[in-house]
N, C-alpha and C positions, 0 to 999 in steps of 0.2 A: 587498579581497582575501580576507578571512575568509569572506565570503558565498559566494565561489567554492568554498572548501574545505567549507563547510557543504552546498552543493548537491551536491558530489561525494560527500560522506559519505551524504547522503540517497539518491543514486542507488545507491550500493553496498549500503546497507541494503535498498533496494527490490529490487535484484537478488538479494540473499541470501534475502529473503522469497519471491520468485518461484520460485526453484529449490529451496528447502529445505522449502516447505510443499506440502501436497496441493492438488489441484484446479487446477493451473496450466493445464490444457487447457481450462478454462472461460472464460478471459478472454485478452485480447491480451497480447503479450509486453512491451509498453511501459507498460501501465496501472499496475502496481504500482511500478516504478522511477520513473515520472513522479510518482506520488503521493508517493513518498519525497522527491523533490526539492522538490516544492511544500510539503509539510508541514514539512520541515527549514527551508526559507527563511522560511516564515510564522512558525514558532516563534522562529527567530533574530531576526527583525525585531521581533516582539512583545516578546521578552525584552530587546532593546536599548532599545526605547521604554520599557519598564518600569524601566530604569535599571541593568541588569546590564552590567558592563564586558566588552567583547569579549575582553580578555586574561585574564579570570578563569576559573576552572575550572567554576564552577556553570553558566554559560551553555552550555558545551559538554556537560556531563553531562545537563542538562535537555533540550537540543535533541536529542541523539543517542538518549537513552533514550525520550523522548516520540515521536520519529519511529519508532523501532523498534516501540514498542507500537502506535501507530496503524496502521502498515503491516501488522503481523501481524494485527491485528483486522480491518482492511479486507479483506485477502486471504482470511481464513477466511470472513467474512460474504459476500463477493462469490461465492466458490466454492460455498458452501452454497445461497445463493439461486438462483444460475444453474443448479446441478444440479437443484434442486427444480422450477424452471420448465421446464427441459428434459424432466424426467420427466413432468410434467403435460401438456406439449405432445405428447410421444410417445404417452401414453395416449389423449389426445384424437384424435390422428391415427389411431391404431390401431383406434379404434372403427369407423371407416368402411371398414377393410380387409376384403376378402373372404377367408375362410379356405379353403384348398384342401387 
């Protein structure tokens, strides 16, 4: 049951990152929330295997803060890389255009 709450928290953190950070027009609407769910679940399971108890506070703090950090970094990196590639492609395509 806790994994369900962790997945929901990851989705909420991903949605927050999607709509609060710039460059949201450069990637799909579900990419960052799905990344948030995946990262939160993977962190939770890894910390559970490491021996942290699910009813302790540390597992929650580490999972939620780690998910928030990874989602923010991923959103910013994806946005910058995609914008850079789009600009290069536009420049390449514009070379063949005929000026009128």
